[in-house]
C-alpha positions in Angstrom: 0.1 -0.1 0.1 1.3 3.5 -0.9 2.3 5.6 2.1 -0.1 8.6 0.6 -3.0 6.2 0.3 -2.7 4.9 3.8 -2.5 8.5 5.4 -5.6 9.5 3.3 -7.5 6.5 4.2 -6.6 7.4 8.1 -7.8 10.9 7.7 -11.1 10.0 6.1 -11.7 7.3 8.4 -11.0 9.6 11.6 -13.3 12.1 9.8 -16.1 9.6 9.4 -15.9 8.5 12.7 -15.8 12.2 14.1 -19.1 13.1 12.1 -20.7 9.9 13.1 -20.2 10.6 16.5 -21.3 14.0 16.5 -24.5 13.1 14.8 -25.1 10.1 17.3 -24.7 12.5 20.2 -26.9 15.2 18.6 -29.8 12.4 17.9 -29.4 11.1 21.6 -29.9 14.2 23.5 -26.1 14.3 24.8 -24.7 16.7 22.0 -24.9 19.9 24.5 -21.6 21.1 25.8 -23.1 23.0 28.6 -24.7 19.9 30.2 -28.2 20.3 28.7 -31.1 22.9 29.2 -30.6 22.8 33.0 -28.2 26.0 33.2 -29.7 27.8 30.2 -32.7 29.4 32.2 -30.0 30.9 34.6 -27.9 32.4 32.1 -30.8 34.0 30.4 -32.3 35.6 33.8 -28.9 37.1 34.7 -28.3 38.6 31.2 -31.4 40.3 30.8 -30.1 43.6 32.9 -27.4 44.1 30.2 -29.5 44.7 27.0 -29.7 48.4 26.0 -33.3 49.8 26.2 -34.7 50.6 22.7 -34.7 54.4 23.7 -31.3 54.5 23.7 -30.5 53.0 20.6 -29.5 55.4 17.9 -28.2 55.2 14.2 -24.8 56.6 13.5 -23.9 57.5 9.9 -20.7 57.5 8.6 -19.4 60.7 6.9 -19.8 64.2 7.9 -23.7 64.8 7.5 -26.0 63.7 10.3 
């Protein structure tokens, strides 16, 4: 077996295994890195105070004229 073919086969096998593993974890419900939806409500509750109110939003134009 040619050494280039060996490495190409190895890379394709590794990529296929990674893709299959990620697909399996997504379909089985274990794909989330943060441990599922348990911690997501805590983050959204604490992040609500950091948004800019609509009244304070302005559009800035590039150039000299406003």
